[in-house]
PQR file of N, CA, C, O and H, with PARSE charges and radii, in Angstrom:
ATOM      1  N   MET A   1       0.854  -1.169   0.000 -0.4000 1.5000
ATOM      2  CA  MET A   1       0.000   0.000   0.000 -0.0000 2.0000
ATOM      3  C   MET A   1       0.896   1.227   0.000  0.5500 1.7000
ATOM      4  O   MET A   1       1.794   1.352   0.833 -0.5500 1.4000
ATOM      5  N   LYS A   2       0.652   2.117  -0.923 -0.4000 1.5000
ATOM      6  CA  LYS A   2       1.491   3.295  -1.054 -0.0000 2.0000
ATOM      7  C   LYS A   2       0.990   4.422  -0.155  0.5500 1.7000
ATOM      8  O   LYS A   2      -0.160   4.429   0.284 -0.5500 1.4000
ATOM      9  H   LYS A   2      -0.077   2.015  -1.600  0.4000 1.0000
ATOM     10  N   GLN A   3       1.878   5.364   0.103 -0.4000 1.5000
ATOM     11  CA  GLN A   3       1.563   6.477   0.993 -0.0000 2.0000
ATOM     12  C   GLN A   3       0.400   7.313   0.449  0.5500 1.7000
ATOM     13  O   GLN A   3      -0.432   7.789   1.221 -0.5500 1.4000
ATOM     14  H   GLN A   3       2.812   5.359  -0.254  0.4000 1.0000
ATOM     15  N   ALA A   4       0.341   7.489  -0.848 -0.4000 1.5000
ATOM     16  CA  ALA A   4      -0.750   8.268  -1.448 -0.0000 2.0000
ATOM     17  C   ALA A   4      -2.098   7.594  -1.194  0.5500 1.7000
ATOM     18  O   ALA A   4      -3.095   8.274  -0.948 -0.5500 1.4000
ATOM     19  H   ALA A   4       1.018   7.102  -1.475  0.4000 1.0000
ATOM     20  N   GLU A   5      -2.133   6.286  -1.251 -0.4000 1.5000
ATOM     21  CA  GLU A   5      -3.375   5.553  -0.994 -0.0000 2.0000
ATOM     22  C   GLU A   5      -3.778   5.687   0.471  0.5500 1.7000
ATOM     23  O   GLU A   5      -4.963   5.796   0.789 -0.5500 1.4000
ATOM     24  H   GLU A   5      -1.324   5.734  -1.451  0.4000 1.0000
ATOM     25  N   ILE A   6      -2.799   5.677   1.350 -0.4000 1.5000
ATOM     26  CA  ILE A   6      -3.072   5.776   2.785 -0.0000 2.0000
ATOM     27  C   ILE A   6      -3.630   7.150   3.130  0.5500 1.7000
ATOM     28  O   ILE A   6      -4.536   7.259   3.957 -0.5500 1.4000
ATOM     29  H   ILE A   6      -1.837   5.589   1.092  0.4000 1.0000
ATOM     30  N   LYS A   7      -3.107   8.192   2.513 -0.4000 1.5000
ATOM     31  CA  LYS A   7      -3.557   9.549   2.810 -0.0000 2.0000
ATOM     32  C   LYS A   7      -5.010   9.781   2.388  0.5500 1.7000
ATOM     33  O   LYS A   7      -5.677  10.661   2.933 -0.5500 1.4000
ATOM     34  H   LYS A   7      -2.371   8.104   1.841  0.4000 1.0000
ATOM     35  N   GLN A   8      -5.501   9.010   1.434 -0.4000 1.5000
ATOM     36  CA  GLN A   8      -6.866   9.179   0.958 -0.0000 2.0000
ATOM     37  C   GLN A   8      -7.903   8.530   1.867  0.5500 1.7000
ATOM     38  O   GLN A   8      -9.093   8.829   1.756 -0.5500 1.4000
ATOM     39  H   GLN A   8      -4.959   8.295   0.991  0.4000 1.0000
ATOM     40  N   LEU A   9      -7.472   7.652   2.760 -0.4000 1.5000
ATOM     41  CA  LEU A   9      -8.407   6.945   3.638 -0.0000 2.0000
ATOM     42  C   LEU A   9      -8.856   7.826   4.798  0.5500 1.7000
ATOM     43  O   LEU A   9      -8.119   8.712   5.233 -0.5500 1.4000
ATOM     44  H   LEU A   9      -6.506   7.409   2.850  0.4000 1.0000
ATOM     45  N   SER A  10     -10.061   7.582   5.296 -0.4000 1.5000
ATOM     46  CA  SER A  10     -10.559   8.304   6.458 -0.0000 2.0000
ATOM     47  C   SER A  10      -9.967   7.681   7.719  0.5500 1.7000
ATOM     48  O   SER A  10      -9.335   6.626   7.664 -0.5500 1.4000
ATOM     49  H   SER A  10     -10.659   6.863   4.943  0.4000 1.0000
ATOM     50  N   VAL A  11     -10.180   8.345   8.855 -0.4000 1.5000
ATOM     51  CA  VAL A  11      -9.635   7.851  10.125 -0.0000 2.0000
ATOM     52  C   VAL A  11     -10.223   6.484  10.468  0.5500 1.7000
ATOM     53  O   VAL A  11      -9.503   5.594  10.921 -0.5500 1.4000
ATOM     54  H   VAL A  11     -10.694   9.202   8.899  0.4000 1.0000
ATOM     55  N   ALA A  12     -11.512   6.315  10.257 -0.4000 1.5000
ATOM     56  CA  ALA A  12     -12.151   5.029  10.550 -0.0000 2.0000
ATOM     57  C   ALA A  12     -11.584   3.924   9.655  0.5500 1.7000
ATOM     58  O   ALA A  12     -11.339   2.805  10.105 -0.5500 1.4000
ATOM     59  H   ALA A  12     -12.097   7.038   9.888  0.4000 1.0000
ATOM     60  N   ASP A  13     -11.383   4.260   8.387 -0.4000 1.5000
ATOM     61  CA  ASP A  13     -10.803   3.284   7.468 -0.0000 2.0000
ATOM     62  C   ASP A  13      -9.376   2.934   7.872  0.5500 1.7000
ATOM     63  O   ASP A  13      -8.966   1.778   7.773 -0.5500 1.4000
ATOM     64  H   ASP A  13     -11.582   5.169   8.021  0.4000 1.0000
ATOM     65  N   LEU A  14      -8.620   3.930   8.326 -0.4000 1.5000
ATOM     66  CA  LEU A  14      -7.245   3.682   8.762 -0.0000 2.0000
ATOM     67  C   LEU A  14      -7.203   2.750   9.971  0.5500 1.7000
ATOM     68  O   LEU A  14      -6.362   1.854  10.042 -0.5500 1.4000
ATOM     69  H   LEU A  14      -8.953   4.869   8.406  0.4000 1.0000
ATOM     70  N   GLN A  15      -8.110   2.965  10.916 -0.4000 1.5000
ATOM     71  CA  GLN A  15      -8.148   2.114  12.100 -0.0000 2.0000
ATOM     72  C   GLN A  15      -8.501   0.676  11.727  0.5500 1.7000
ATOM     73  O   GLN A  15      -7.913  -0.276  12.241 -0.5500 1.4000
ATOM     74  H   GLN A  15      -8.794   3.693  10.859  0.4000 1.0000
ATOM     75  N   GLU A  16      -9.461   0.536  10.831 -0.4000 1.5000
ATOM     76  CA  GLU A  16      -9.870  -0.797  10.380 -0.0000 2.0000
ATOM     77  C   GLU A  16      -8.726  -1.477   9.623  0.5500 1.7000
ATOM     78  O   GLU A  16      -8.448  -2.657   9.834 -0.5500 1.4000
ATOM     79  H   GLU A  16      -9.938   1.309  10.413  0.4000 1.0000
ATOM     80  N   LYS A  17      -8.072  -0.725   8.747 -0.4000 1.5000
ATOM     81  CA  LYS A  17      -6.964  -1.251   7.953 -0.0000 2.0000
ATOM     82  C   LYS A  17      -5.803  -1.650   8.854  0.5500 1.7000
ATOM     83  O   LYS A  17      -5.164  -2.677   8.628 -0.5500 1.4000
ATOM     84  H   LYS A  17      -8.298   0.234   8.576  0.4000 1.0000
ATOM     85  N   LEU A  18      -5.528  -0.839   9.878 -0.4000 1.5000
ATOM     86  CA  LEU A  18      -4.443  -1.140  10.805 -0.0000 2.0000
ATOM     87  C   LEU A  18      -4.697  -2.444  11.554  0.5500 1.7000
ATOM     88  O   LEU A  18      -3.786  -3.254  11.727 -0.5500 1.4000
ATOM     89  H   LEU A  18      -6.047  -0.005  10.062  0.4000 1.0000
ATOM     90  N   ALA A  19      -5.927  -2.643  11.993 -0.4000 1.5000
ATOM     91  CA  ALA A  19      -6.270  -3.867  12.713 -0.0000 2.0000
ATOM     92  C   ALA A  19      -6.099  -5.097  11.815  0.5500 1.7000
ATOM     93  O   ALA A  19      -5.558  -6.112  12.253 -0.5500 1.4000
ATOM     94  H   ALA A  19      -6.667  -1.985  11.852  0.4000 1.0000
ATOM     95  N   THR A  20      -6.550  -5.012  10.580 -0.4000 1.5000
ATOM     96  CA  THR A  20      -6.426  -6.163   9.681 -0.0000 2.0000
ATOM     97  C   THR A  20      -4.965  -6.420   9.301  0.5500 1.7000
ATOM     98  O   THR A  20      -4.542  -7.572   9.197 -0.5500 1.4000
ATOM     99  H   THR A  20      -6.990  -4.188  10.223  0.4000 1.0000
ATOM    100  N   LEU A  21      -4.202  -5.353   9.097 -0.4000 1.5000
ATOM    101  CA  LEU A  21      -2.796  -5.519   8.743 -0.0000 2.0000
ATOM    102  C   LEU A  21      -2.003  -6.138   9.893  0.5500 1.7000
ATOM    103  O   LEU A  21      -1.140  -6.987   9.669 -0.5500 1.4000
ATOM    104  H   LEU A  21      -4.545  -4.418   9.182  0.4000 1.0000
ATOM    105  N   LYS A  22      -2.297  -5.711  11.125 -0.4000 1.5000
ATOM    106  CA  LYS A  22      -1.607  -6.281  12.283 -0.0000 2.0000
ATOM    107  C   LYS A  22      -1.931  -7.761  12.428  0.5500 1.7000
ATOM    108  O   LYS A  22      -1.055  -8.565  12.747 -0.5500 1.4000
ATOM    109  H   LYS A  22      -2.998  -5.021  11.307  0.4000 1.0000
ATOM    110  N   LYS A  23      -3.193  -8.121  12.193 -0.4000 1.5000
ATOM    111  CA  LYS A  23      -3.578  -9.533  12.277 -0.0000 2.0000
ATOM    112  C   LYS A  23      -2.888 -10.344  11.190  0.5500 1.7000
ATOM    113  O   LYS A  23      -2.389 -11.439  11.451 -0.5500 1.4000
ATOM    114  H   LYS A  23      -3.904  -7.468  11.934  0.4000 1.0000
ATOM    115  N   ASN A  24      -2.858  -9.815   9.978 -0.4000 1.5000
ATOM    116  CA  ASN A  24      -2.184 -10.504   8.881 -0.0000 2.0000
ATOM    117  C   ASN A  24      -0.700 -10.683   9.181  0.5500 1.7000
ATOM    118  O   ASN A  24      -0.128 -11.735   8.898 -0.5500 1.4000
ATOM    119  H   ASN A  24      -3.263  -8.925   9.766  0.4000 1.0000
ATOM    120  N   TYR A  25      -0.079  -9.655   9.753 -0.4000 1.5000
ATOM    121  CA  TYR A  25       1.346  -9.725  10.072 -0.0000 2.0000
ATOM    122  C   TYR A  25       1.615 -10.798  11.123  0.5500 1.7000
ATOM    123  O   TYR A  25       2.553 -11.585  10.991 -0.5500 1.4000
ATOM    124  H   TYR A  25      -0.544  -8.800   9.983  0.4000 1.0000
ATOM    125  N   SER A  26       0.792 -10.826  12.163 -0.4000 1.5000
ATOM    126  CA  SER A  26       1.020 -11.827  13.207 -0.0000 2.0000
ATOM    127  C   SER A  26       0.785 -13.249  12.670  0.5500 1.7000
ATOM    128  O   SER A  26       1.519 -14.173  13.018 -0.5500 1.4000
ATOM    129  H   SER A  26       0.030 -10.188  12.271  0.4000 1.0000
ATOM    130  N   ASP A  27      -0.228 -13.418  11.832 -0.4000 1.5000
ATOM    131  CA  ASP A  27      -0.485 -14.727  11.234 -0.0000 2.0000
ATOM    132  C   ASP A  27       0.683 -15.172  10.355  0.5500 1.7000
ATOM    133  O   ASP A  27       1.103 -16.328  10.394 -0.5500 1.4000
ATOM    134  H   ASP A  27      -0.824 -12.667  11.549  0.4000 1.0000
ATOM    135  N   LEU A  28       1.196 -14.231   9.564 -0.4000 1.5000
ATOM    136  CA  LEU A  28       2.304 -14.538   8.671 -0.0000 2.0000
ATOM    137  C   LEU A  28       3.572 -14.861   9.458  0.5500 1.7000
ATOM    138  O   LEU A  28       4.343 -15.744   9.082 -0.5500 1.4000
ATOM    139  H   LEU A  28       0.855 -13.292   9.533  0.4000 1.0000
ATOM    140  N   LYS A  29       3.772 -14.136  10.550 -0.4000 1.5000
ATOM    141  CA  LYS A  29       4.941 -14.368  11.385 -0.0000 2.0000
ATOM    142  C   LYS A  29       4.878 -15.747  12.038  0.5500 1.7000
ATOM    143  O   LYS A  29       5.889 -16.445  12.123 -0.5500 1.4000
ATOM    144  H   LYS A  29       3.146 -13.419  10.856  0.4000 1.0000
ATOM    145  N   MET A  30       3.692 -16.136  12.496 -0.4000 1.5000
ATOM    146  CA  MET A  30       3.525 -17.471  13.075 -0.0000 2.0000
ATOM    147  C   MET A  30       3.749 -18.554  12.024  0.5500 1.7000
ATOM    148  O   MET A  30       4.393 -19.566  12.299 -0.5500 1.4000
ATOM    149  H   MET A  30       2.871 -15.570  12.427  0.4000 1.0000
ATOM    150  N   ALA A  31       3.223 -18.346  10.835 -0.4000 1.5000
ATOM    151  CA  ALA A  31       3.398 -19.323   9.766 -0.0000 2.0000
ATOM    152  C   ALA A  31       4.876 -19.467   9.407  0.5500 1.7000
ATOM    153  O   ALA A  31       5.341 -20.564   9.096 -0.5500 1.4000
ATOM    154  H   ALA A  31       2.699 -17.524  10.611  0.4000 1.0000
ATOM    155  N   HIS A  32       5.602 -18.368   9.451 -0.4000 1.5000
ATOM    156  CA  HIS A  32       7.031 -18.393   9.139 -0.0000 2.0000
ATOM    157  C   HIS A  32       7.823 -19.112  10.231  0.5500 1.7000
ATOM    158  O   HIS A  32       8.840 -19.746   9.950 -0.5500 1.4000
ATOM    159  H   HIS A  32       5.224 -17.477   9.704  0.4000 1.0000
ATOM    160  N   ALA A  33       7.359 -19.011  11.464 -0.4000 1.5000
ATOM    161  CA  ALA A  33       8.044 -19.691  12.562 -0.0000 2.0000
ATOM    162  C   ALA A  33       7.866 -21.203  12.460  0.5500 1.7000
ATOM    163  O   ALA A  33       8.765 -21.960  12.826 -0.5500 1.4000
ATOM    164  H   ALA A  33       6.533 -18.496  11.692  0.4000 1.0000
ATOM    165  N   ILE A  34       6.729 -21.638  11.972 -0.4000 1.5000
ATOM    166  CA  ILE A  34       6.448 -23.062  11.856 -0.0000 2.0000
ATOM    167  C   ILE A  34       7.183 -23.656  10.657  0.5500 1.7000
ATOM    168  O   ILE A  34       7.900 -24.649  10.781 -0.5500 1.4000
ATOM    169  H   ILE A  34       5.998 -21.023  11.675  0.4000 1.0000
ATOM    170  N   SER A  35       6.997 -23.045   9.520 -0.4000 1.5000
ATOM    171  CA  SER A  35       7.716 -23.485   8.321 -0.0000 2.0000
ATOM    172  C   SER A  35       8.068 -22.239   7.510  0.5500 1.7000
ATOM    173  O   SER A  35       7.250 -21.324   7.408 -0.5500 1.4000
ATOM    174  H   SER A  35       6.414 -22.238   9.419  0.4000 1.0000
ATOM    175  N   PRO A  36       9.245 -22.188   6.943 -0.5600 1.5000
ATOM    176  CA  PRO A  36       9.692 -20.983   6.233  0.2800 2.0000
ATOM    177  C   PRO A  36       8.741 -20.589   5.102  0.5500 1.7000
ATOM    178  O   PRO A  36       8.213 -21.436   4.383 -0.5500 1.4000
ATOM    179  N   LEU A  37       8.545 -19.301   4.973 -0.4000 1.5000
ATOM    180  CA  LEU A  37       7.709 -18.782   3.890 -0.0000 2.0000
ATOM    181  C   LEU A  37       8.459 -18.883   2.572  0.5500 1.7000
ATOM    182  O   LEU A  37       9.690 -18.894   2.537 -0.5500 1.4000
ATOM    183  H   LEU A  37       8.975 -18.613   5.557  0.4000 1.0000
ATOM    184  N   GLU A  38       7.698 -18.958   1.498 -0.4000 1.5000
ATOM    185  CA  GLU A  38       8.324 -18.986   0.180 -0.0000 2.0000
ATOM    186  C   GLU A  38       8.998 -17.655  -0.110  0.5500 1.7000
ATOM    187  O   GLU A  38      10.067 -17.607  -0.719 -0.5500 1.4000
ATOM    188  H   GLU A  38       6.699 -18.950   1.527  0.4000 1.0000
ATOM    189  N   ASN A  39       8.359 -16.564   0.336 -0.4000 1.5000
ATOM    190  CA  ASN A  39       8.922 -15.233   0.137 -0.0000 2.0000
ATOM    191  C   ASN A  39       8.963 -14.512   1.489  0.5500 1.7000
ATOM    192  O   ASN A  39       7.989 -13.856   1.857 -0.5500 1.4000
ATOM    193  H   ASN A  39       7.490 -16.603   0.831  0.4000 1.0000
ATOM    194  N   PRO A  40      10.062 -14.620   2.229 -0.5600 1.5000
ATOM    195  CA  PRO A  40      10.127 -13.995   3.555  0.2800 2.0000
ATOM    196  C   PRO A  40      10.135 -12.464   3.520  0.5500 1.7000
ATOM    197  O   PRO A  40       9.967 -11.826   4.559 -0.5500 1.4000
ATOM    198  N   LEU A  41      10.325 -11.874   2.352 -0.4000 1.5000
ATOM    199  CA  LEU A  41      10.288 -10.413   2.251 -0.0000 2.0000
ATOM    200  C   LEU A  41       8.878  -9.872   2.466  0.5500 1.7000
ATOM    201  O   LEU A  41       8.698  -8.674   2.685 -0.5500 1.4000
ATOM    202  H   LEU A  41      10.461 -12.392   1.508  0.4000 1.0000
ATOM    203  N   GLU A  42       7.878 -10.750   2.404 -0.4000 1.5000
ATOM    204  CA  GLU A  42       6.502 -10.336   2.696 -0.0000 2.0000
ATOM    205  C   GLU A  42       6.395  -9.785   4.113  0.5500 1.7000
ATOM    206  O   GLU A  42       5.641  -8.845   4.368 -0.5500 1.4000
ATOM    207  H   GLU A  42       8.024 -11.723   2.227  0.4000 1.0000
ATOM    208  N   LEU A  43       7.157 -10.379   5.035 -0.4000 1.5000
ATOM    209  CA  LEU A  43       7.132  -9.917   6.422 -0.0000 2.0000
ATOM    210  C   LEU A  43       7.579  -8.463   6.517  0.5500 1.7000
ATOM    211  O   LEU A  43       6.936  -7.652   7.184 -0.5500 1.4000
ATOM    212  H   LEU A  43       7.769 -11.142   4.827  0.4000 1.0000
ATOM    213  N   ARG A  44       8.670  -8.141   5.855 -0.4000 1.5000
ATOM    214  CA  ARG A  44       9.194  -6.776   5.907 -0.0000 2.0000
ATOM    215  C   ARG A  44       8.218  -5.793   5.268  0.5500 1.7000
ATOM    216  O   ARG A  44       7.971  -4.715   5.810 -0.5500 1.4000
ATOM    217  H   ARG A  44       9.192  -8.800   5.314  0.4000 1.0000
ATOM    218  N   THR A  45       7.669  -6.164   4.123 -0.4000 1.5000
ATOM    219  CA  THR A  45       6.726  -5.292   3.428 -0.0000 2.0000
ATOM    220  C   THR A  45       5.495  -5.021   4.282  0.5500 1.7000
ATOM    221  O   THR A  45       5.033  -3.885   4.385 -0.5500 1.4000
ATOM    222  H   THR A  45       7.870  -7.040   3.683  0.4000 1.0000
ATOM    223  N   LEU A  46       4.976  -6.068   4.887 -0.4000 1.5000
ATOM    224  CA  LEU A  46       3.780  -5.934   5.715 -0.0000 2.0000
ATOM    225  C   LEU A  46       4.068  -5.116   6.975  0.5500 1.7000
ATOM    226  O   LEU A  46       3.252  -4.286   7.378 -0.5500 1.4000
ATOM    227  H   LEU A  46       5.351  -6.992   4.804  0.4000 1.0000
ATOM    228  N   ARG A  47       5.223  -5.348   7.596 -0.4000 1.5000
ATOM    229  CA  ARG A  47       5.603  -4.599   8.797 -0.0000 2.0000
ATOM    230  C   ARG A  47       5.729  -3.109   8.478  0.5500 1.7000
ATOM    231  O   ARG A  47       5.310  -2.266   9.271 -0.5500 1.4000
ATOM    232  H   ARG A  47       5.886  -6.021   7.269  0.4000 1.0000
ATOM    233  N   ARG A  48       6.295  -2.790   7.340 -0.4000 1.5000
ATOM    234  CA  ARG A  48       6.451  -1.382   6.954 -0.0000 2.0000
ATOM    235  C   ARG A  48       5.116  -0.741   6.610  0.5500 1.7000
ATOM    236  O   ARG A  48       4.914   0.444   6.875 -0.5500 1.4000
ATOM    237  H   ARG A  48       6.635  -3.475   6.696  0.4000 1.0000
ATOM    238  N   THR A  49       4.204  -1.503   6.026 -0.4000 1.5000
ATOM    239  CA  THR A  49       2.870  -0.982   5.734 -0.0000 2.0000
ATOM    240  C   THR A  49       2.124  -0.688   7.024  0.5500 1.7000
ATOM    241  O   THR A  49       1.433   0.326   7.129 -0.5500 1.4000
ATOM    242  H   THR A  49       4.368  -2.466   5.811  0.4000 1.0000
ATOM    243  N   VAL A  50       2.262  -1.570   8.008 -0.4000 1.5000
ATOM    244  CA  VAL A  50       1.646  -1.338   9.317 -0.0000 2.0000
ATOM    245  C   VAL A  50       2.186  -0.033   9.905  0.5500 1.7000
ATOM    246  O   VAL A  50       1.428   0.767  10.453 -0.5500 1.4000
ATOM    247  H   VAL A  50       2.824  -2.393   7.923  0.4000 1.0000
ATOM    248  N   ALA A  51       3.482   0.173   9.788 -0.4000 1.5000
ATOM    249  CA  ALA A  51       4.095   1.393  10.323 -0.0000 2.0000
ATOM    250  C   ALA A  51       3.597   2.638   9.592  0.5500 1.7000
ATOM    251  O   ALA A  51       3.363   3.673  10.216 -0.5500 1.4000
ATOM    252  H   ALA A  51       4.098  -0.478   9.343  0.4000 1.0000
ATOM    253  N   ARG A  52       3.437   2.542   8.284 -0.4000 1.5000
ATOM    254  CA  ARG A  52       2.935   3.691   7.513 -0.0000 2.0000
ATOM    255  C   ARG A  52       1.517   4.076   7.935  0.5500 1.7000
ATOM    256  O   ARG A  52       1.209   5.254   8.117 -0.5500 1.4000
ATOM    257  H   ARG A  52       3.627   1.701   7.777  0.4000 1.0000
ATOM    258  N   VAL A  53       0.664   3.069   8.085 -0.4000 1.5000
ATOM    259  CA  VAL A  53      -0.730   3.324   8.477 -0.0000 2.0000
ATOM    260  C   VAL A  53      -0.777   3.887   9.889  0.5500 1.7000
ATOM    261  O   VAL A  53      -1.520   4.833  10.152 -0.5500 1.4000
ATOM    262  H   VAL A  53       0.914   2.112   7.937  0.4000 1.0000
ATOM    263  N   ALA A  54       0.006   3.320  10.800 -0.4000 1.5000
ATOM    264  CA  ALA A  54       0.018   3.802  12.177 -0.0000 2.0000
ATOM    265  C   ALA A  54       0.537   5.238  12.261  0.5500 1.7000
ATOM    266  O   ALA A  54       0.021   6.042  13.037 -0.5500 1.4000
ATOM    267  H   ALA A  54       0.610   2.552  10.586  0.4000 1.0000
ATOM    268  N   THR A  55       1.544   5.553  11.471 -0.4000 1.5000
ATOM    269  CA  THR A  55       2.091   6.913  11.460 -0.0000 2.0000
ATOM    270  C   THR A  55       1.064   7.905  10.943  0.5500 1.7000
ATOM    271  O   THR A  55       0.888   8.977  11.523 -0.5500 1.4000
ATOM    272  H   THR A  55       1.963   4.900  10.841  0.4000 1.0000
ATOM    273  N   GLU A  56       0.390   7.562   9.868 -0.4000 1.5000
ATOM    274  CA  GLU A  56      -0.634   8.458   9.326 -0.0000 2.0000
ATOM    275  C   GLU A  56      -1.762   8.653  10.327  0.5500 1.7000
ATOM    276  O   GLU A  56      -2.280   9.761  10.465 -0.5500 1.4000
ATOM    277  H   GLU A  56       0.533   6.691   9.397  0.4000 1.0000
ATOM    278  N   LEU A  57      -2.143   7.606  11.017 -0.4000 1.5000
ATOM    279  CA  LEU A  57      -3.200   7.695  12.023 -0.0000 2.0000
ATOM    280  C   LEU A  57      -2.775   8.610  13.163  0.5500 1.7000
ATOM    281  O   LEU A  57      -3.569   9.425  13.634 -0.5500 1.4000
ATOM    282  H   LEU A  57      -1.722   6.706  10.905  0.4000 1.0000
ATOM    283  N   ASN A  58      -1.530   8.482  13.609 -0.4000 1.5000
ATOM    284  CA  ASN A  58      -1.019   9.350  14.679 -0.0000 2.0000
ATOM    285  C   ASN A  58      -0.918  10.802  14.238  0.5500 1.7000
ATOM    286  O   ASN A  58      -1.166  11.712  15.029 -0.5500 1.4000
ATOM    287  H   ASN A  58      -0.885   7.820  13.227  0.4000 1.0000
ATOM    288  N   ASN A  59      -0.557  11.023  12.984 -0.4000 1.5000
ATOM    289  CA  ASN A  59      -0.452  12.399  12.464 -0.0000 2.0000
ATOM    290  C   ASN A  59      -1.805  13.093  12.408  0.5500 1.7000
ATOM    291  O   ASN A  59      -1.887  14.313  12.550 -0.5500 1.4000
ATOM    292  H   ASN A  59      -0.355  10.284  12.341  0.4000 1.0000
ATOM    293  N   ARG A  60      -2.850  12.328  12.203 -0.4000 1.5000
ATOM    294  CA  ARG A  60      -4.181  12.922  12.106 -0.0000 2.0000
ATOM    295  C   ARG A  60      -4.789  13.212  13.477  0.5500 1.7000
ATOM    296  O   ARG A  60      -5.724  14.007  13.576 -0.5500 1.4000
ATOM    297  H   ARG A  60      -2.783  11.337  12.088  0.4000 1.0000
ATOM    298  N   GLN A  61      -4.279  12.589  14.524 -0.4000 1.5000
ATOM    299  CA  GLN A  61      -4.866  12.793  15.857 -0.0000 2.0000
ATOM    300  C   GLN A  61      -4.187  13.878  16.621  0.5500 1.7000
ATOM    301  O   GLN A  61      -4.568  14.165  17.756 -0.5500 1.4000
ATOM    302  H   GLN A  61      -3.519  11.943  14.444  0.4000 1.0000
TER
END
């Protein structure tokens, strides 16, 4: 998710997106701990997206 897309979302959408992204990240991290992911760079991409959404949410409050 790009920064321009994040800026277009409302606060409610950002909160919802943050919750789903955090859940996806934790699920992916658990799956990687059990058996290696085919593409472990997904973890980094998802973690950075979570940070982008959280930062935008904090900037708006």
